[in-house]
Every structure is written in structure tokens, then in C-alpha cells.
mmCIF file as gemmi writes it, N, C-alpha and C atoms, coordinates in Angstrom:
data_model
loop_
_atom_site.group_PDB
_atom_site.id
_atom_site.type_symbol
_atom_site.label_atom_id
_atom_site.label_alt_id
_atom_site.label_comp_id
_atom_site.label_asym_id
_atom_site.label_entity_id
_atom_site.label_seq_id
_atom_site.pdbx_PDB_ins_code
_atom_site.Cartn_x
_atom_site.Cartn_y
_atom_site.Cartn_z
_atom_site.occupancy
_atom_site.B_iso_or_equiv
_atom_site.pdbx_formal_charge
_atom_site.auth_seq_id
_atom_site.auth_asym_id
_atom_site.pdbx_PDB_model_num
ATOM 1 N N . ALA Axp A 1 ? -43.448 -50.433 20.5 1 0 ? 1 A 1
ATOM 2 C CA . ALA Axp A 1 ? -43.346 -50.35 19.324 1 0 ? 1 A 1
ATOM 3 C C . ALA Axp A 1 ? -43.403 -49.515 17.861 1 0 ? 1 A 1
ATOM 4 N N . ARG Axp A 2 ? -42.012 -49.584 16.87 1 0 ? 2 A 1
ATOM 5 C CA . ARG Axp A 2 ? -41.677 -48.663 16.248 1 0 ? 2 A 1
ATOM 6 C C . ARG Axp A 2 ? -42.409 -48.538 14.859 1 0 ? 2 A 1
ATOM 7 N N . SER Axp A 3 ? -42.728 -47.284 15.026 1 0 ? 3 A 1
ATOM 8 C CA . SER Axp A 3 ? -43.119 -47.348 13.621 1 0 ? 3 A 1
ATOM 9 C C . SER Axp A 3 ? -41.822 -46.402 12.481 1 0 ? 3 A 1
ATOM 10 N N . HIS Axp A 4 ? -42.074 -47.124 11.327 1 0 ? 4 A 1
ATOM 11 C CA . HIS Axp A 4 ? -40.679 -46.843 10.316 1 0 ? 4 A 1
ATOM 12 C C . HIS Axp A 4 ? -41.873 -45.6 8.726 1 0 ? 4 A 1
ATOM 13 N N . ALA Axp A 5 ? -41.17 -44.611 9.29 1 0 ? 5 A 1
ATOM 14 C CA . ALA Axp A 5 ? -41.666 -43.35 8.253 1 0 ? 5 A 1
ATOM 15 C C . ALA Axp A 5 ? -40.834 -43.532 7.471 1 0 ? 5 A 1
ATOM 16 N N . ARG Axp A 6 ? -41.025 -42.71 5.956 1 0 ? 6 A 1
ATOM 17 C CA . ARG Axp A 6 ? -41.071 -43.236 4.845 1 0 ? 6 A 1
ATOM 18 C C . ARG Axp A 6 ? -39.956 -41.721 4.706 1 0 ? 6 A 1
ATOM 19 N N . GLU Axp A 7 ? -38.656 -41.551 4.386 1 0 ? 7 A 1
ATOM 20 C CA . GLU Axp A 7 ? -38.044 -40.818 4.23 1 0 ? 7 A 1
ATOM 21 C C . GLU Axp A 7 ? -37.676 -40.326 2.81 1 0 ? 7 A 1
ATOM 22 N N . THR Axp A 8 ? -37.312 -39.447 2.493 1 0 ? 8 A 1
ATOM 23 C CA . THR Axp A 8 ? -37.448 -38.67 0.911 1 0 ? 8 A 1
ATOM 24 C C . THR Axp A 8 ? -35.243 -38.227 1.552 1 0 ? 8 A 1
ATOM 25 N N . VAL Axp A 9 ? -35.243 -38.26 0.409 1 0 ? 9 A 1
ATOM 26 C CA . VAL Axp A 9 ? -33.575 -37.576 0.668 1 0 ? 9 A 1
ATOM 27 C C . VAL Axp A 9 ? -33.328 -37.026 -1.239 1 0 ? 9 A 1
ATOM 28 N N . VAL Axp A 10 ? -32.627 -36.385 -0.704 1 0 ? 10 A 1
ATOM 29 C CA . VAL Axp A 10 ? -32.422 -35.256 -2.068 1 0 ? 10 A 1
ATOM 30 C C . VAL Axp A 10 ? -31.477 -34.311 -2.009 1 0 ? 10 A 1
ATOM 31 N N . TYR Axp A 11 ? -30.744 -35.112 -3.239 1 0 ? 11 A 1
ATOM 32 C CA . TYR Axp A 11 ? -29.286 -34.709 -3.589 1 0 ? 11 A 1
ATOM 33 C C . TYR Axp A 11 ? -29.027 -33.505 -4.546 1 0 ? 11 A 1
ATOM 34 N N . ALA Axp A 12 ? -28.365 -32.636 -4.141 1 0 ? 12 A 1
ATOM 35 C CA . ALA Axp A 12 ? -27.902 -31.032 -5.222 1 0 ? 12 A 1
ATOM 36 C C . ALA Axp A 12 ? -27.059 -30.834 -5.168 1 0 ? 12 A 1
ATOM 37 N N . ARG Axp A 13 ? -26.599 -30.522 -6.362 1 0 ? 13 A 1
ATOM 38 C CA . ARG Axp A 13 ? -25.029 -30.051 -6.41 1 0 ? 13 A 1
ATOM 39 C C . ARG Axp A 13 ? -25.214 -28.447 -7.069 1 0 ? 13 A 1
ATOM 40 N N . PHE Axp A 14 ? -24.711 -28.061 -6.857 1 0 ? 14 A 1
ATOM 41 C CA . PHE Axp A 14 ? -24.485 -26.432 -7.197 1 0 ? 14 A 1
ATOM 42 C C . PHE Axp A 14 ? -22.775 -26.232 -7.633 1 0 ? 14 A 1
ATOM 43 N N . TRP Axp A 15 ? -22.815 -24.788 -8.296 1 0 ? 15 A 1
ATOM 44 C CA . TRP Axp A 15 ? -21.567 -24.288 -9.041 1 0 ? 15 A 1
ATOM 45 C C . TRP Axp A 15 ? -21.524 -23.308 -8.288 1 0 ? 15 A 1
ATOM 46 N N . VAL Axp A 16 ? -20.14 -22.579 -7.872 1 0 ? 16 A 1
ATOM 47 C CA . VAL Axp A 16 ? -19.909 -21.678 -6.719 1 0 ? 16 A 1
ATOM 48 C C . VAL Axp A 16 ? -18.517 -21.241 -7.565 1 0 ? 16 A 1
ATOM 49 N N . GLN Axp A 17 ? -18.594 -19.604 -7.832 1 0 ? 17 A 1
ATOM 50 C CA . GLN Axp A 17 ? -17.328 -19.834 -8.603 1 0 ? 17 A 1
ATOM 51 C C . GLN Axp A 17 ? -17.171 -18.149 -7.837 1 0 ? 17 A 1
ATOM 52 N N . ARG Axp A 18 ? -15.795 -17.62 -7.005 1 0 ? 18 A 1
ATOM 53 C CA . ARG Axp A 18 ? -15.007 -16.914 -6.781 1 0 ? 18 A 1
ATOM 54 C C . ARG Axp A 18 ? -14.785 -15.418 -7.838 1 0 ? 18 A 1
ATOM 55 N N . LYS Axp A 19 ? -14.628 -14.106 -7.571 1 0 ? 19 A 1
ATOM 56 C CA . LYS Axp A 19 ? -14.781 -12.745 -8.35 1 0 ? 19 A 1
ATOM 57 C C . LYS Axp A 19 ? -13.594 -12.653 -8.522 1 0 ? 19 A 1
ATOM 58 N N . ALA Axp A 20 ? -12.246 -13.081 -8.738 1 0 ? 20 A 1
ATOM 59 C CA . ALA Axp A 20 ? -11.193 -12.978 -8.387 1 0 ? 20 A 1
ATOM 60 C C . ALA Axp A 20 ? -10.6 -11.649 -8.948 1 0 ? 20 A 1
ATOM 61 N N . PHE Axp A 21 ? -11.4 -11.569 -9.807 1 0 ? 21 A 1
ATOM 62 C CA . PHE Axp A 21 ? -10.897 -9.804 -10.555 1 0 ? 21 A 1
ATOM 63 C C . PHE Axp A 21 ? -10.937 -8.714 -9.499 1 0 ? 21 A 1
ATOM 64 N N . PHE Axp A 22 ? -12.644 -8.917 -8.895 1 0 ? 22 A 1
ATOM 65 C CA . PHE Axp A 22 ? -12.967 -8.141 -7.908 1 0 ? 22 A 1
ATOM 66 C C . PHE Axp A 22 ? -12.398 -7.799 -6.603 1 0 ? 22 A 1
ATOM 67 N N . PHE Axp A 23 ? -11.331 -9.327 -6.075 1 0 ? 23 A 1
ATOM 68 C CA . PHE Axp A 23 ? -11.011 -8.808 -5.042 1 0 ? 23 A 1
ATOM 69 C C . PHE Axp A 23 ? -9.61 -8.083 -5.975 1 0 ? 23 A 1
ATOM 70 N N . LEU Axp A 24 ? -8.664 -8.267 -6.746 1 0 ? 24 A 1
ATOM 71 C CA . LEU Axp A 24 ? -7.988 -7.469 -7.214 1 0 ? 24 A 1
ATOM 72 C C . LEU Axp A 24 ? -8.431 -6.757 -6.922 1 0 ? 24 A 1
ATOM 73 N N . THR Axp A 25 ? -8.94 -5.902 -8.029 1 0 ? 25 A 1
ATOM 74 C CA . THR Axp A 25 ? -9.014 -4.248 -8.506 1 0 ? 25 A 1
ATOM 75 C C . THR Axp A 25 ? -9.618 -3.705 -7.101 1 0 ? 25 A 1
ATOM 76 N N . ALA Axp A 26 ? -10.289 -4.424 -5.89 1 0 ? 26 A 1
ATOM 77 C CA . ALA Axp A 26 ? -11.334 -3.886 -4.503 1 0 ? 26 A 1
ATOM 78 C C . ALA Axp A 26 ? -10.171 -4.207 -3.715 1 0 ? 26 A 1
ATOM 79 N N . VAL Axp A 27 ? -8.846 -4.862 -3.712 1 0 ? 27 A 1
ATOM 80 C CA . VAL Axp A 27 ? -8.716 -5.234 -2.529 1 0 ? 27 A 1
ATOM 81 C C . VAL Axp A 27 ? -7.225 -5.127 -2.657 1 0 ? 27 A 1
ATOM 82 N N . ILE Axp A 28 ? -6.593 -6.007 -3.301 1 0 ? 28 A 1
ATOM 83 C CA . ILE Axp A 28 ? -5.059 -6.191 -3.228 1 0 ? 28 A 1
ATOM 84 C C . ILE Axp A 28 ? -4.289 -4.874 -3.891 1 0 ? 28 A 1
ATOM 85 N N . LEU Axp A 29 ? -4.765 -4.506 -4.804 1 0 ? 29 A 1
ATOM 86 C CA . LEU Axp A 29 ? -4.182 -3.111 -5.618 1 0 ? 29 A 1
ATOM 87 C C . LEU Axp A 29 ? -4.248 -1.739 -4.874 1 0 ? 29 A 1
ATOM 88 N N . PRO Axp A 30 ? -5.671 -1.583 -4.049 1 0 ? 30 A 1
ATOM 89 C CA . PRO Axp A 30 ? -5.348 -0.506 -3.306 1 0 ? 30 A 1
ATOM 90 C C . PRO Axp A 30 ? -4.318 -0.552 -2.023 1 0 ? 30 A 1
ATOM 91 N N . THR Axp A 31 ? -4.391 -2.259 -1.514 1 0 ? 31 A 1
ATOM 92 C CA . THR Axp A 31 ? -3.735 -2.518 -0.526 1 0 ? 31 A 1
ATOM 93 C C . THR Axp A 31 ? -2.167 -2.606 -0.656 1 0 ? 31 A 1
ATOM 94 N N . ALA Axp A 32 ? -1.494 -1.918 -2.099 1 0 ? 32 A 1
ATOM 95 C CA . ALA Axp A 32 ? -0.664 -2.423 -2.916 1 0 ? 32 A 1
ATOM 96 C C . ALA Axp A 32 ? 0.237 -1.301 -2.691 1 0 ? 32 A 1
ATOM 97 N N . VAL Axp A 33 ? -0.673 0.043 -3.208 1 0 ? 33 A 1
ATOM 98 C CA . VAL Axp A 33 ? -0.569 1.604 -3.098 1 0 ? 33 A 1
ATOM 99 C C . VAL Axp A 33 ? -0.014 1.665 -1.718 1 0 ? 33 A 1
ATOM 100 N N . LEU Axp A 34 ? -1.194 1.501 -0.966 1 0 ? 34 A 1
ATOM 101 C CA . LEU Axp A 34 ? -0.71 2.051 0.387 1 0 ? 34 A 1
ATOM 102 C C . LEU Axp A 34 ? -0.163 1.523 1.157 1 0 ? 34 A 1
ATOM 103 N N . ALA Axp A 35 ? 0.853 0.567 0.553 1 0 ? 35 A 1
ATOM 104 C CA . ALA Axp A 35 ? 2.048 -0.563 1.102 1 0 ? 35 A 1
ATOM 105 C C . ALA Axp A 35 ? 3.263 0.195 0.698 1 0 ? 35 A 1
ATOM 106 N N . TYR Axp A 36 ? 3.353 0.301 -0.725 1 0 ? 36 A 1
ATOM 107 C CA . TYR Axp A 36 ? 4.095 1.67 -1.389 1 0 ? 36 A 1
ATOM 108 C C . TYR Axp A 36 ? 4.263 2.545 -0.7 1 0 ? 36 A 1
ATOM 109 N N . LEU Axp A 37 ? 3.651 3.609 -0.683 1 0 ? 37 A 1
ATOM 110 C CA . LEU Axp A 37 ? 3.449 5.281 -0.16 1 0 ? 37 A 1
ATOM 111 C C . LEU Axp A 37 ? 3.935 4.65 1.509 1 0 ? 37 A 1
ATOM 112 N N . GLY Axp A 38 ? 3.494 3.89 2.506 1 0 ? 38 A 1
ATOM 113 C CA . GLY Axp A 38 ? 3.777 3.852 3.523 1 0 ? 38 A 1
ATOM 114 C C . GLY Axp A 38 ? 5.375 3.538 3.614 1 0 ? 38 A 1
ATOM 115 N N . GLY Axp A 39 ? 6.126 2.371 2.456 1 0 ? 39 A 1
ATOM 116 C CA . GLY Axp A 39 ? 7.23 2.47 2.635 1 0 ? 39 A 1
ATOM 117 C C . GLY Axp A 39 ? 8.468 3.501 2.166 1 0 ? 39 A 1
ATOM 118 N N . ALA Axp A 40 ? 7.291 4.353 1.054 1 0 ? 40 A 1
ATOM 119 C CA . ALA Axp A 40 ? 8.098 6.037 1.232 1 0 ? 40 A 1
ATOM 120 C C . ALA Axp A 40 ? 7.948 6.192 2.276 1 0 ? 40 A 1
ATOM 121 N N . ALA Axp A 41 ? 7.294 6.483 2.738 1 0 ? 41 A 1
ATOM 122 C CA . ALA Axp A 41 ? 7.786 7.508 4.347 1 0 ? 41 A 1
ATOM 123 C C . ALA Axp A 41 ? 7.73 7.205 4.809 1 0 ? 41 A 1
ATOM 124 N N . ILE Axp A 42 ? 8.322 5.808 4.773 1 0 ? 42 A 1
ATOM 125 C CA . ILE Axp A 42 ? 9.779 5.226 5.916 1 0 ? 42 A 1
ATOM 126 C C . ILE Axp A 42 ? 10.65 6.011 5.89 1 0 ? 42 A 1
ATOM 127 N N . LEU Axp A 43 ? 10.898 5.872 4.175 1 0 ? 43 A 1
ATOM 128 C CA . LEU Axp A 43 ? 12.65 5.636 3.526 1 0 ? 43 A 1
ATOM 129 C C . LEU Axp A 43 ? 12.668 7.799 3.864 1 0 ? 43 A 1
ATOM 130 N N . ILE Axp A 44 ? 11.628 8.209 3.638 1 0 ? 44 A 1
ATOM 131 C CA . ILE Axp A 44 ? 12.177 9.585 3.693 1 0 ? 44 A 1
ATOM 132 C C . ILE Axp A 44 ? 12.327 9.724 5.177 1 0 ? 44 A 1
ATOM 133 N N . ALA Axp A 45 ? 11.105 9.143 6.438 1 0 ? 45 A 1
ATOM 134 C CA . ALA Axp A 45 ? 11.862 10.016 7.739 1 0 ? 45 A 1
ATOM 135 C C . ALA Axp A 45 ? 13.526 9.269 8.325 1 0 ? 45 A 1
ATOM 136 N N . GLN Axp A 46 ? 13.56 8.367 7.039 1 0 ? 46 A 1
ATOM 137 C CA . GLN Axp A 46 ? 15.39 8.016 8.105 1 0 ? 46 A 1
ATOM 138 C C . GLN Axp A 46 ? 16.07 9.033 6.544 1 0 ? 46 A 1
ATOM 139 N N . GLY Axp A 47 ? 15.313 9.722 6.276 1 0 ? 47 A 1
ATOM 140 C CA . GLY Axp A 47 ? 16.654 11.069 5.098 1 0 ? 47 A 1
ATOM 141 C C . GLY Axp A 47 ? 16.976 10.185 3.942 1 0 ? 47 A 1
ATOM 142 N N . THR Axp A 48 ? 16.817 9.049 3.394 1 0 ? 48 A 1
ATOM 143 C CA . THR Axp A 48 ? 17.533 8.603 2.52 1 0 ? 48 A 1
ATOM 144 C C . THR Axp A 48 ? 16.426 8.575 1.22 1 0 ? 48 A 1
ATOM 145 N N . ALA Axp A 49 ? 15.525 9.67 1.416 1 0 ? 49 A 1
ATOM 146 C CA . ALA Axp A 49 ? 14.722 10.066 0.168 1 0 ? 49 A 1
ATOM 147 C C . ALA Axp A 49 ? 14.193 11.739 0.18 1 0 ? 49 A 1
ATOM 148 N N . PRO Axp A 50 ? 13.97 12.257 -0.886 1 0 ? 50 A 1
ATOM 149 C CA . PRO Axp A 50 ? 13.801 13.326 -0.81 1 0 ? 50 A 1
ATOM 150 C C . PRO Axp A 50 ? 11.541 13.144 -0.491 1 0 ? 50 A 1
ATOM 151 N N . ASN Axp A 51 ? 11.518 14.511 0.272 1 0 ? 51 A 1
ATOM 152 C CA . ASN Axp A 51 ? 10.507 14.796 0.682 1 0 ? 51 A 1
ATOM 153 C C . ASN Axp A 51 ? 9.426 15.343 -0.43 1 0 ? 51 A 1
ATOM 154 N N . SER Axp A 52 ? 8.961 14.049 -1.336 1 0 ? 52 A 1
ATOM 155 C CA . SER Axp A 52 ? 8.273 14.427 -2.582 1 0 ? 52 A 1
ATOM 156 C C . SER Axp A 52 ? 6.884 13.821 -1.949 1 0 ? 52 A 1
ATOM 157 N N . VAL Axp A 53 ? 6.38 13.048 -1.493 1 0 ? 53 A 1
ATOM 158 C CA . VAL Axp A 53 ? 5.184 12.516 -1.456 1 0 ? 53 A 1
ATOM 159 C C . VAL Axp A 53 ? 4.904 12.901 -0.154 1 0 ? 53 A 1
ATOM 160 N N . VAL Axp A 54 ? 5.215 13.406 0.881 1 0 ? 54 A 1
ATOM 161 C CA . VAL Axp A 54 ? 4.341 13.782 2.116 1 0 ? 54 A 1
ATOM 162 C C . VAL Axp A 54 ? 4.434 15.471 1.47 1 0 ? 54 A 1
ATOM 163 N N . ALA Axp A 55 ? 3.057 15.993 1.818 1 0 ? 55 A 1
ATOM 164 C CA . ALA Axp A 55 ? 2.828 17.245 1.241 1 0 ? 55 A 1
ATOM 165 C C . ALA Axp A 55 ? 3.203 18.34 2.119 1 0 ? 55 A 1
ATOM 166 N N . GLY Axp A 56 ? 4.041 19.307 2.518 1 0 ? 56 A 1
ATOM 167 C CA . GLY Axp A 56 ? 4.456 21.018 2.771 1 0 ? 56 A 1
ATOM 168 C C . GLY Axp A 56 ? 5.081 19.678 4.484 1 0 ? 56 A 1
ATOM 169 N N . SER Axp A 57 ? 4.882 20.557 4.79 1 0 ? 57 A 1
ATOM 170 C CA . SER Axp A 57 ? 6.363 20.378 6.234 1 0 ? 57 A 1
ATOM 171 C C . SER Axp A 57 ? 5.597 19.253 6.756 1 0 ? 57 A 1
ATOM 172 N N . GLU Axp A 58 ? 4.685 18.39 6.546 1 0 ? 58 A 1
ATOM 173 C CA . GLU Axp A 58 ? 4.063 17.215 7.033 1 0 ? 58 A 1
ATOM 174 C C . GLU Axp A 58 ? 5.022 16.316 7.489 1 0 ? 58 A 1
ATOM 175 N N . SER Axp A 59 ? 4.518 15.8 8.895 1 0 ? 59 A 1
ATOM 176 C CA . SER Axp A 59 ? 6.173 14.87 9.267 1 0 ? 59 A 1
ATOM 177 C C . SER Axp A 59 ? 5.567 13.596 8.31 1 0 ? 59 A 1
ATOM 178 N N . PRO Axp A 60 ? 6.764 12.848 7.694 1 0 ? 60 A 1
ATOM 179 C CA . PRO Axp A 60 ? 6.629 11.298 7.534 1 0 ? 60 A 1
ATOM 180 C C . PRO Axp A 60 ? 5.519 10.503 8.065 1 0 ? 60 A 1
ATOM 181 N N . LEU Axp A 61 ? 6.705 10.42 9.832 1 0 ? 61 A 1
ATOM 182 C CA . LEU Axp A 61 ? 5.373 9.51 10.514 1 0 ? 61 A 1
ATOM 183 C C . LEU Axp A 61 ? 3.87 9.484 10.685 1 0 ? 61 A 1
ATOM 184 N N . SER Axp A 62 ? 3.874 11.084 10.826 1 0 ? 62 A 1
ATOM 185 C CA . SER Axp A 62 ? 2.312 11.489 10.488 1 0 ? 62 A 1
ATOM 186 C C . SER Axp A 62 ? 1.415 10.797 9.483 1 0 ? 62 A 1
ATOM 187 N N . PHE Axp A 63 ? 2.013 11.013 8.533 1 0 ? 63 A 1
ATOM 188 C CA . PHE Axp A 63 ? 1.502 10.012 7.412 1 0 ? 63 A 1
ATOM 189 C C . PHE Axp A 63 ? 1.34 8.878 7.448 1 0 ? 63 A 1
ATOM 190 N N . LEU Axp A 64 ? 2.46 8.075 8.274 1 0 ? 64 A 1
ATOM 191 C CA . LEU Axp A 64 ? 2.359 6.627 7.902 1 0 ? 64 A 1
ATOM 192 C C . LEU Axp A 64 ? 1.228 6.317 8.92 1 0 ? 64 A 1
ATOM 193 N N . ALA Axp A 65 ? 1.096 7.029 10.472 1 0 ? 65 A 1
ATOM 194 C CA . ALA Axp A 65 ? 0.136 6.459 10.906 1 0 ? 65 A 1
ATOM 195 C C . ALA Axp A 65 ? -1.297 6.714 9.964 1 0 ? 65 A 1
ATOM 196 N N . GLY Axp A 66 ? -1.318 8.021 9.34 1 0 ? 66 A 1
ATOM 197 C CA . GLY Axp A 66 ? -2.872 8.171 8.588 1 0 ? 66 A 1
ATOM 198 C C . GLY Axp A 66 ? -3.005 6.748 7.423 1 0 ? 66 A 1
ATOM 199 N N . LEU Axp A 67 ? -1.649 6.234 7.485 1 0 ? 67 A 1
ATOM 200 C CA . LEU Axp A 67 ? -1.803 5.008 6.345 1 0 ? 67 A 1
ATOM 201 C C . LEU Axp A 67 ? -2.131 3.998 7.02 1 0 ? 67 A 1
ATOM 202 N N . MET Axp A 68 ? -1.781 4.003 8.447 1 0 ? 68 A 1
ATOM 203 C CA . MET Axp A 68 ? -2.027 2.336 9.019 1 0 ? 68 A 1
ATOM 204 C C . MET Axp A 68 ? -3.259 2.675 9.242 1 0 ? 68 A 1
ATOM 205 N N . LEU Axp A 69 ? -4.131 3.613 9.701 1 0 ? 69 A 1
ATOM 206 C CA . LEU Axp A 69 ? -6.004 3.85 9.547 1 0 ? 69 A 1
ATOM 207 C C . LEU Axp A 69 ? -6.304 3.438 9.126 1 0 ? 69 A 1
ATOM 208 N N . THR Axp A 70 ? -6.206 4.353 7.893 1 0 ? 70 A 1
ATOM 209 C CA . THR Axp A 70 ? -6.711 4.006 6.323 1 0 ? 70 A 1
ATOM 210 C C . THR Axp A 70 ? -6.713 2.186 6.266 1 0 ? 70 A 1
ATOM 211 N N . MET Axp A 71 ? -5.247 1.445 6.491 1 0 ? 71 A 1
ATOM 212 C CA . MET Axp A 71 ? -5.503 0.425 6.295 1 0 ? 71 A 1
ATOM 213 C C . MET Axp A 71 ? -6.397 -0.341 7.221 1 0 ? 71 A 1
ATOM 214 N N . MET Axp A 72 ? -6.711 -0.2 8.338 1 0 ? 72 A 1
ATOM 215 C CA . MET Axp A 72 ? -7.308 -0.826 9.331 1 0 ? 72 A 1
ATOM 216 C C . MET Axp A 72 ? -8.871 -0.649 8.924 1 0 ? 72 A 1
ATOM 217 N N . ALA Axp A 73 ? -9.268 0.627 8.376 1 0 ? 73 A 1
ATOM 218 C CA . ALA Axp A 73 ? -10.813 0.716 7.916 1 0 ? 73 A 1
ATOM 219 C C . ALA Axp A 73 ? -10.882 0.187 6.5 1 0 ? 73 A 1
ATOM 220 N N . MET Axp A 74 ? -10.407 -0.371 5.948 1 0 ? 74 A 1
ATOM 221 C CA . MET Axp A 74 ? -10.366 -0.827 4.42 1 0 ? 74 A 1
ATOM 222 C C . MET Axp A 74 ? -10.336 -2.525 5.107 1 0 ? 74 A 1
ATOM 223 N N . LYS Axp A 75 ? -9.571 -3.091 6.222 1 0 ? 75 A 1
ATOM 224 C CA . LYS Axp A 75 ? -9.967 -4.373 6.972 1 0 ? 75 A 1
ATOM 225 C C . LYS Axp A 75 ? -11.429 -4.283 7.229 1 0 ? 75 A 1
ATOM 226 N N . PHE Axp A 76 ? -11.868 -3.469 7.751 1 0 ? 76 A 1
ATOM 227 C CA . PHE Axp A 76 ? -13.208 -3.353 7.844 1 0 ? 76 A 1
ATOM 228 C C . PHE Axp A 76 ? -14.11 -3.545 6.924 1 0 ? 76 A 1
ATOM 229 N N . SER Axp A 77 ? -13.681 -2.669 6.207 1 0 ? 77 A 1
ATOM 230 C CA . SER Axp A 77 ? -15.188 -2.635 5.113 1 0 ? 77 A 1
ATOM 231 C C . SER Axp A 77 ? -14.792 -3.961 4.039 1 0 ? 77 A 1
ATOM 232 N N . TYR Axp A 78 ? -13.932 -4.683 4.253 1 0 ? 78 A 1
ATOM 233 C CA . TYR Axp A 78 ? -13.418 -5.979 2.969 1 0 ? 78 A 1
ATOM 234 C C . TYR Axp A 78 ? -14.262 -7.314 3.894 1 0 ? 78 A 1
ATOM 235 N N . THR Axp A 79 ? -14.252 -6.629 5.187 1 0 ? 79 A 1
ATOM 236 C CA . THR Axp A 79 ? -14.44 -8.588 5.949 1 0 ? 79 A 1
ATOM 237 C C . THR Axp A 79 ? -16.3 -8.282 6.173 1 0 ? 79 A 1
ATOM 238 N N . ASP Axp A 80 ? -16.859 -7.274 5.389 1 0 ? 80 A 1
ATOM 239 C CA . ASP Axp A 80 ? -18.491 -7.487 5.195 1 0 ? 80 A 1
ATOM 240 C C . ASP Axp A 80 ? -18.596 -7.972 4.26 1 0 ? 80 A 1
ATOM 241 N N . SER Axp A 81 ? -17.894 -8.153 3.234 1 0 ? 81 A 1
ATOM 242 C CA . SER Axp A 81 ? -17.867 -8.407 1.703 1 0 ? 81 A 1
ATOM 243 C C . SER Axp A 81 ? -17.263 -10.333 1.83 1 0 ? 81 A 1
ATOM 244 N N . LEU Axp A 82 ? -16.457 -10.967 2.877 1 0 ? 82 A 1
ATOM 245 C CA . LEU Axp A 82 ? -15.967 -11.521 2.519 1 0 ? 82 A 1
ATOM 246 C C . LEU Axp A 82 ? -16.856 -12.536 3.461 1 0 ? 82 A 1
ATOM 247 N N . PRO Axp A 83 ? -17.094 -14.298 3.527 1 0 ? 83 A 1
ATOM 248 C CA . PRO Axp A 83 ? -17.605 -15.252 4.423 1 0 ? 83 A 1
ATOM 249 C C . PRO Axp A 83 ? -16.674 -15.146 5.215 1 0 ? 83 A 1
ATOM 250 N N . LYS Axp A 84 ? -17.25 -15.185 7.369 1 0 ? 84 A 1
ATOM 251 C CA . LYS Axp A 84 ? -17.227 -15.503 7.746 1 0 ? 84 A 1
ATOM 252 C C . LYS Axp A 84 ? -16.282 -16.732 8.25 1 0 ? 84 A 1
ATOM 253 N N . LEU Axp A 85 ? -14.59 -16.905 8.839 1 0 ? 85 A 1
ATOM 254 C CA . LEU Axp A 85 ? -14.445 -18.477 8.684 1 0 ? 85 A 1
ATOM 255 C C . LEU Axp A 85 ? -13.507 -18.141 10.369 1 0 ? 85 A 1
ATOM 256 N N . GLY Axp A 86 ? -13.376 -19.454 10.78 1 0 ? 86 A 1
ATOM 257 C CA . GLY Axp A 86 ? -12.468 -19.047 12.213 1 0 ? 86 A 1
ATOM 258 C C . GLY Axp A 86 ? -11.162 -19.093 11.781 1 0 ? 86 A 1
ATOM 259 N N . TYR Axp A 87 ? -10.528 -19.396 11.059 1 0 ? 87 A 1
ATOM 260 C CA . TYR Axp A 87 ? -9.294 -19.059 10.896 1 0 ? 87 A 1
ATOM 261 C C . TYR Axp A 87 ? -8.478 -17.717 9.633 1 0 ? 87 A 1
ATOM 262 N N . LEU Axp A 88 ? -7.37 -17.905 9.88 1 0 ? 88 A 1
ATOM 263 C CA . LEU Axp A 88 ? -6.98 -16.563 8.721 1 0 ? 88 A 1
ATOM 264 C C . LEU Axp A 88 ? -6.842 -17.231 7.438 1 0 ? 88 A 1
ATOM 265 N N . THR Axp A 89 ? -7.242 -16.303 6.368 1 0 ? 89 A 1
ATOM 266 C CA . THR Axp A 89 ? -7.243 -16.692 5.11 1 0 ? 89 A 1
ATOM 267 C C . THR Axp A 89 ? -5.827 -15.835 4.758 1 0 ? 89 A 1
ATOM 268 N N . MET Axp A 90 ? -5.523 -16.347 3.139 1 0 ? 90 A 1
ATOM 269 C CA . MET Axp A 90 ? -4.28 -15.877 2.536 1 0 ? 90 A 1
ATOM 270 C C . MET Axp A 90 ? -4.16 -13.455 2.665 1 0 ? 90 A 1
ATOM 271 N N . LEU Axp A 91 ? -5.399 -13.352 2.163 1 0 ? 91 A 1
ATOM 272 C CA . LEU Axp A 91 ? -6.306 -12.195 2.34 1 0 ? 91 A 1
ATOM 273 C C . LEU Axp A 91 ? -5.904 -11.402 3.493 1 0 ? 91 A 1
ATOM 274 N N . ASP Axp A 92 ? -6.01 -11.744 3.955 1 0 ? 92 A 1
ATOM 275 C CA . ASP Axp A 92 ? -5.394 -11.377 5.802 1 0 ? 92 A 1
ATOM 276 C C . ASP Axp A 92 ? -4.656 -11.65 6.34 1 0 ? 92 A 1
ATOM 277 N N . TRP Axp A 93 ? -3.921 -12.098 5.558 1 0 ? 93 A 1
ATOM 278 C CA . TRP Axp A 93 ? -2.035 -12.234 6.217 1 0 ? 93 A 1
ATOM 279 C C . TRP Axp A 93 ? -1.636 -11.225 5.684 1 0 ? 93 A 1
ATOM 280 N N . TYR Axp A 94 ? -1.948 -10.975 4.328 1 0 ? 94 A 1
ATOM 281 C CA . TYR Axp A 94 ? -1.396 -9.636 3.43 1 0 ? 94 A 1
ATOM 282 C C . TYR Axp A 94 ? -1.831 -8.288 3.579 1 0 ? 94 A 1
ATOM 283 N N . ILE Axp A 95 ? -3.043 -8.054 4.444 1 0 ? 95 A 1
ATOM 284 C CA . ILE Axp A 95 ? -3.809 -7.007 4.822 1 0 ? 95 A 1
ATOM 285 C C . ILE Axp A 95 ? -3.48 -7.071 6.083 1 0 ? 95 A 1
């Protein structure tokens, strides 16, 4: 014999909005500045631009390596504030 229990169904609607300005100022703008500095370091290493970006006699390639480490640290800090997904987003491809 089957007993028929009474089920209650509840419907809810949530409105969720992302804060795009936060990601523009905290993620995209600093990453763009680092990418610009990296491009300048490559031009300096090629000898096509004067050495005004890299301080002293430091090698532009070591400066570029420091920028890459900075980008990786920023990537790890950004992943804490973003939802975990099983695929790459546009932000992942940008960084």
C-alpha cells in the first residue's frame, strides 16, 4: 500500500546584479596597466625605446618577470571574489 503524502511547493524569484564597476577598477584597469608596462619592457629589451621605464641598470627582462609574477598573484586574489566555474570566462582569458 502506498501512502500519499501532501507536498508543498514554494516558488521564489531572486534578482541578482553584478557590480561591473568593481571589476573594471579592481581587475581590468590594473591588469591593463601591467600589460602596458610589460609591452614597454619588451620594447626596451629590443632596443627600440629608451630605458625610462626600468629603474637604474636593471634588465628589462627581469622587470618583465616581476610583472608576470604580479599578474599571477593578482589572478589568485581575484579568484577568491569570483564564483567557481567549470569553464574559463572572458575575465580568465583577459588575465
